[in-house]
N, C-alpha and C positions, 0 to 999 in steps of 0.2 A: 420546633420542627428542625432547627439546625443546631449543630454544635457551634461553638464560638471560634473554631479554628478556620475561619475564612481567611483567604490569602489573596492579595492583589499585587501585581507587579508594577503598578503605576508609579512612575517617578524613579524606578531603580536605575542607577547610573550604568549598570552592566548592560542594559538594553540599548545603550546609545553607541552607534558606530562612530568612528572618527569624523570630525567636521568635514574633511575633504570628501569622505565617502558619502555623507549626507548631500553634498552639493551635486554629486553625480547621480544619485538615486532620484527616481520620479516618485513623488509622494502621492498618496491617495487623493489628497485635496487637489493637487495639480491635475491629476488624471481625470477625476470626477466620475468617469465610467471606464469600463474595460476597453471599449474601442477608443476612448480618449487616451488611455494609457498607451495603446498600440500606436495611435497617431503621434503622440508626443515623442515616443521612442524613435519613430521614423524621422521626425523633424530634427531630433538631436543628433542621431548617428545614422544617417541614411545609408552610408556605404560600409558600415561595420558588418561583420558576419553575424547574422541572427541565428541561422540554423544550418546544420550539416547532416546530410543523409546519404546513404549508400545507393548508388545506381547500379543494379546488377547487370544491366545491358552494357553500360560503359565500363563496368568493372572498377569503379573508383568512387571516392567520396566527393560529393558536390556541395559547394558552399552557396548559401542564399543570403543576400544582403537584406537589410530592413526595407530598403526601397523596393526591391523586387517582390518582397512579401506583400507590400501594400498594393502593388500593381495586381498581383494575383487575387488578393482579397477584393479589390474594386471590381475585377471582372466577375468574380463570384456574385457580387452584389447585383450587377446587371442581370445575370442569369436568374437570380432569386426574384428580382423584381418582375421579370417576364412571366414567372409562375403565378403571379397574382396574389402573392402572400401579403398579409397586412400585419401591422404592429401587434405583437402579442401572440401571433401564431407560433405553434411549436414545430421546430424542425429537428430531426434526429440525425446523428451521424454514428456510423459503425465502421470505424477504420482502425487499423493499427496506428501507432504513433508515427506521424509523418508531417511534412510541411502543409499538405492539403487539409489536415486536421485543423491546423492553426488558421489557415486562410479561410476555411469555411466557417469556423467558430467566430472569427473577427468580422467576417462579412455579415453573418447573421446578426450578431450583437449590434453591429453598426446600423442595421435596418430596424432594430427594435424587436427582432424575433427572439424567441426563447429557445435556447439550445438544450437538447436532451441527448447527452452522450450515452452510447451503448458499448458494452464490452464486445470486442471483436471475436472473443472465444466463448461468448455466452451461448446458451442453448436457444434453438429456434423458438421454443415455447415461451421462454422468458422474454425474448426480444419482441415477439408478437404481442404478448401481454402488455409490455411497456408502450409499444406503439399505439395500442388500443386505449390504454389508461390515460395517456397524456394527450390523446387525440391529435397525433402528429399529422401535419399536412404534407411533409416531404421527408425523405430519408436518403442519406448518402451512405452507400455501402462500398465495401472494398472490391468484391469480385462478383462475377456473373454467377458463380456457384452459390454465393450467399443469397443473392436475390432469388435464385431458382428454389432454394430451400424455404424462403419466406413467402413466395408467391402463392403456394397452396393455402396459406393462412389468410389470404387477402380479405376475406369476409369479416375477419375479426377486427380489422382496422379500416373501416370503410371511408373514413375522412382523409386517408392518405391519397393525395392526388398525383404524386410523382415520386419516382425512385431514381436517384442518380447513382451510376456505377462507375467506380474509378477506372476499371478496365476499359480498354478501347472498344472492343466489339461486344455489343449487347444483343442477345437474341430474345425474342418475346417468349414468355412462358405460358404453358397451357392453363395454369391457375390464375393468369393475369389477362383476362380478355380485353381489358381496357388499354393494354400496352403501356403500362405505367412507366416502365424503365427506359432510361436514356443513359448513354455513356457521357462521361465528363467531357470528352472531346466534342461530342455533339452539343452539349449544354453550353460550352464556352465559345463555340463557333459564332463568329459575328460580334462578340464582345470586343470592346476597345479599351484603350487606356483612358481612365477617367478618374475623377476625384473620389476618394474614399469617403463614404457618407457616415455620419454619426448622428443618431437620434436617441432620445431617451434621457433619463436622469439617473443620478446615483442610486436612487431608491426604486428604479424600475427592476422588474424581475428579469434576471439574466439567464438563469439556467434551472433546470429540474434535474437533479442527480438522484438516480434510483439506488438506494442502498441494497446491498446483496444480503437480504435477511436470511438467517439460518433457520428460522422457525415459521416464517410466513412469507407471503408474496412480497416482492420488492416494494418499498415505499418511496415516493417521489419527494425529495427535499427541495423546497423552493428557496433559492439563494439570489439575493439582489446583487447588483453591481457593487454597492456599498459594502455588503457583507464580505464578498470575495476580496475587494481591494483593501479593506481594513485588516483582514486576516493576513493578506500578503505583506502589508506594511509592518504589521506586528512581527512577522518573521524576520524582515530585513533589519529590525532593531536588535535582534539577537545574532543572526547569521547574515551579515550584510553581503549581498551579491556584488561582484566586481566586474568591470568591463573586460578584464582579462580572464575571467572564469570560463571554464568549459563544463557545462552540466552534461552528464551522460544520462539519457532518458531511456528507460526500458519498462518501468511500471506503466500500466495503461493510463492514458490521459482521461479515460472515463472515470478513473479513481480520483476523488477529491484531493488526496495528498499530492499526487503527481501534478494535477492540474494547477493547484494553487502555488505549490512550492517549486515544481520543476518547470513551470510555464510562466505564470504571472510574476512570481518573485524574480525569476531570471530576466524577464522583460523590464521590470523596474530598474534593475542594475545594468541593463545593456549587455548581459552575458550571452555567450554562444551556447546553444543547446544542440547536442549531437544525438541522433536517434540510432539506437543499436539495430543491427540487421535482424536479430532474433535473440531469444534467450539462449539458444544453443551457441550463438556467436559471442555471448557476453564476455567470456574470458579473452578472446582474441580482440574484441573491440575495445576493451579496457586498455590493452597494450598499444592499440593503434591510435586511439583518441587521446590518451593521457589526461583524463578528466581531473579537474580540481574539486568538483562537487559531485557527489554520488548520492542518489536517493534509492533506498532499497527496503524490502521487507526482511525480517530476520533470517528467513530461510537461506538467502544468498550467503550471508555471513556464516551461518551454521554449516553450509556446504564447504566453505573455505576452511573453516576450523576442522571439520572432519577429514578433509583431504590432507591438510597439513599433518595431522596426527597419524593418519593412515600411512603416509609416506615415511614417517619416523618409526612406526611400529616394527618391532623385531630387531631394531638396531639400537643397542644400549647406549652407544655414544650419541646418536642423534636424539634419543629420548632425553638424555642428560643435558645436552646443549639446549634443547627446547625448553626444559624445565628451568634451567638457569636463566635463559633469556626472558622467559615469562616472569619469573620472580623479580629479577633486577629491573626489567622494563616497567613492571607494575610499581615498584618502589620509586623509580624516576618519575613516573606519571603522578603518583601521589604527592611527591615533593613539589612538582610544578603546580599542583592544585593547592599547595599550602597545607596539606593534611598530615605531613610527616617531614622530618629532616631529610636533607639530600643524602644519598648514599655516600659512604666514605671513600677514601683515596683508592683502596684496592678495587672497589666496585667500579670507580670511574676509569681505572686503568684497563679493566677487562671488558668494559662495555663496547669499545670500538671493534674488538674482535667478534663479540657476540652479535653486534649489529651487522657486521659484514657477512658473517656466516649464516645467521638465522633471520634477523628482523628485516634487513634490507631486501632479500628476495621476496618476502611476503609483501612488503610495500610495493615492490616492482610489479607483482602480480595484479595489483589494483591500479596499475598505470604509472605509478612512481611519483605523482605530484598531487595527490589528494590533500586538500587542506580541511575538508570536512566530509564525513560520510554519515548521512542521516539515516536512522532506522526508525520505522514506524509501521502502523498497520496491525501489529501484534507484538506481544512482549518478546524481547530478545533474551535468551538465557544469560544469566549473569556471568556464568563461566565463559561463554563465548565472547561477550562484550569485553570483559576484563582481559582475556587473552589477547584479542586483537588490538585493544588500546595499548597494552603493554608492548606489543610489537611495533607500535607507531602508526597504526591505522586509526585516524581521528574520528572514531565512532561517537555520535551523539544520539541519544534516544529521545523521542518525543511522544506525545500523546495527542490524539484528536479523534474526531468523528465527523462524518459528513454533515450532520445537523449543525456543526459549529464551523463549517466552511474551510478546512476542518481542524486546524491546529489550535490546541488549547494550551499545552505546555511544551517546553523543550529544554534540554540542556544546551549549553554552548561549549565551544572548545575550551574556553578559559574557565568555565564554571561547570564542570562535568562530574557527575556522580552516576556511573553506569547503572547502579542498582535502582535508580529513580528514573522518572521520565521528565525530570526537570522542573522548572518554575513556570508559572503562567505568563503568557505574553502580556505586553503592556495593554492595559484597558480590560483585561480578562480577570474575572474573579472566580474562585473555586471554593466549594464548601462541601462538607460531608454531612449527610442527614443522619438521623438517629439509627437507621437500619444499615448504615455504612455506605449508602449510595453516593457517588460523586455527583455534585450539582455544578453547573456552569452558568455564569452570567457574562455575556459578551455581546459587543455590537455586531459580531459576525454570526450570531445564532440565526438559523433559518427563519423564514417568515411562517413556515408551517409545512405540512404535508399536502401535496397536490390532491384536491378533491377528498380530503379526509379531515374534517374539523374535529371529529371526536378523538381520533388518534393524536392530533396536534395538541389538544387539551391535556391528554395523558402525558405527553412528552414535555410540554412547556407549561409551568404552573402560572397562577394568576399574577405572581410577582415577577415573571419573566425568567425564572430559573429553568434551565434545561436539565431534565432528569436523564442521565446518561445510561443507566442500567449497569454501570461498572461499580464494583466495590473497591474503595480506595482509602488511603491514609494520607494525611498531610503532616510532614515532619520538617520543622525549620524552614517552612516555605516551599519545600519540595514535595512533589506528588509521587506517590507510590501506588501502582495499580495492583490489586490483589486478585481480581478475577471479575467475572460477570455474575450478576445476581442470579441469572438463569443457570450458571455453571457451578454454583455452590450446592453440592449434593448433601442432603441430610439423610444419614443412614438410619436404619430402624433402631439403632442404639441411641440416636440423638446426636451422634458425633457429626461434625461438618467437615467436608472435604472440598478443596478447590480443584475441580476437575481439570481445568486448563493447565494448572501447575503440574499435576501428576502426568498428564498427557505429554507435556513438554519434556519432562524427565524421561519418559518412555521413548520418545522420538530421538533422544540423544544417543540411543543405541543404534549403531549403523545397520542393524538387521531390520529396523522398523522405519517405514516411510510415513505411515499414518496410524493414528491411535485415537480411540475413544473409550472412555471408561463409563461404567454404569454402576449405579448404587443407590439412587434415590428411593428411600423407603425399604431398602434391602439390608440384610444383615452384614454384608461385606461388599467390597469392590471387585468387579470383574472388568476385563478389557477385551475390546475387539481391535485387532491390529492388522495392518496390511504390511506384508514383508517386502523388503528390498530384494528383488529377484536375484540379482548377481551375488550379493553378499550372503543371501540365504543358501543358495546352491553350494557355495564354497563351504559355509559353516556346516551344512547338512552332511557333506562328505567327511568333514573333520570329526563329527560326532557319530558317524555311521548310521544315519537315518535316511529314509527315502525323502528327497526334497519335494516330491509330489503329494506326500501325505503329511502336511505340516501339523495336523492335529492329532498325530499319534501320541500316545502317552510319553514316549521318550523325548520327542521333539518339544512338546508342550512343557515338560519338566525342565528341559534345558533353558528354554526361553524365560520361564517363570523365575528360574534361578538368576539369570542375567538381570531381569527387571528388579528382582529383590535386592541385588547388589546395588543397583542405582538408587533404590528407595530406602537404603538401610538407615539413613538419618531421619526418615519420616516416622511419625508415630504408628503404632500398631494398626489403628483403624484406617490408615492411608495406604496399606499394603494391598497389592493385587493378589487375590486368592485363586482366580481361574482366568483362563484366556482362550479366545477363539481366534485362530490365525487364518488370514486370507492371502491369496496371491494375486488377485486382480485388484488394481488400484481404484480408489474412489475418484471419480472425475466429474467435471462440470456437465459433460454430456449425459452421464448416468443419473444426474439429478442429485448426487450425494455431496457435491461441493458447490459453493457459491462462486460467482465469477472472480472473487478475490481469494479463492482457494480455501475458504473456511469450511469446515465440515458441518453439514446439516445434521445436527445431532438427532433430531426427531426422526428424520428420514432413515438414518442408519439404524437406529433402534427399532424402527418399524420393520425394515426389510430383514433384519437379522434377529427378530424377536424370538423365534423358536430356538435358535442356537444360543442366545443369551440365557433364556430360561433353563436350558439344559445345564448351563454352567452352575446354576443354583440348585439343580436337582440333587436330592439326597440330604440337603440341609434340613434341620428340624422344622424351620418355618415354612418349608415348601413340600413337606411330605403329604 
């Protein structure tokens, strides 16, 4: 069933942080449970800054100590206890990243409740489904508006007895005759400073995280305290958090990547976590907060790459300097990694100038003091990663999935190959099956899917190996992700195409914001793309076409030529032969994106079925 190229990182010296760092870290064994980790962190560094968030009313950033966070969590526990909840009950929270997210999470876990995080920008339909499926007893939402949208769906989740709203004033909704909603101010009224409670064991169920499936309803991954703690500890052995670190948090805490690495890992090291005001403020907040650790999805790095090149476009001197800095910076990086000799004397003499003119401003745009910038959630284009690494942005790519709590492999700053997603964490084993599927064996693997034993058996085999659904290769102990099994298209000719790889190449064009290719069982590939409105209008004027009719023969011909140039190094069967262009973006609200912004392939193909079939009209197989 398996190839022999199984790899484990057990005992690798590169996974061990310095001894002094180990003494400051809280181990999984010491913590025992997630609330135990929180309690131990408060005990060790009660007055240190735990979290920082922006107060729009005060117009400034507010610091919260670990001691103040424990007080808030203990008050939440008193309020939760008054609701009559018992151990094992599910409580959901639908908030943007903030200190109350942490306080509610720790308060609930400390009482033995099971936390179900929800995406703040998810659709009402999805949220209602999850509340019903997990049989939530209580939900904490951010705004009155959020609850007013959910209240009409009240019959779908009848076990919900209470909704807490973070806003001060709560009005009763027509769809909620039981007057379920209360404001946080009302909920916490009468609570007093008390001892933070901790019940449960390391193997108690801590959370159910629903994966944002692209092909079916979200599935609830059951993760224990032990799974999350062991995964967080594995990360600390590769990228050790420090007390003087500042994590900048903007990925949703409902996402397993941000929750484990940006929350629990930071807590293990006693680091400060700063919450961005919004994604629109990310650029400003990077400069205001000066983070040392950044967690992001590739799209943020891609936007930086595109902006840098757009600023240089049309200026031959800037383009030359950018190319020189990239090439020399990459050689310097490769030399530090021990993969090539150090650049010669001439290169060493010119680097300070290139650094000052080109590389340093890019580093400053990321806050100026990053020591590690982790990318995950999707593959980062190799071109983007290599460029930013060459400029001195310490990007390290990793791989994981919610079902593994979530990190499976990662690069480190000292052992970094941007083309790969790194080596497995300590205690994690990876293997590739005969059909090329990546398999994972780890102490952090989920207990199963909530209320779905059949699907659990499909995902975890009898030997305990997790079937990821990703196609991968293992080379010299490093993992390389090729694509999803469901995204490998087999053409009518028998040729195979990695859809996600081609789509990523198409999105590299600044005219395209979103892309999906089709070709399963067809004679050739076609694409459906969403145009970037600003760039498209400018380009349409340049080529003399009407920007409001993007599917005119002239417009389509120009776009196909641009895509063809991007795919010129790909084989003939991987070329795009026809395209349908859209101006309205796919969104979570329209049901075409998951909460993690992945395209729902089946939904898009279904909605645009007629347009796609027209792209094949006239071909011999479709006459």
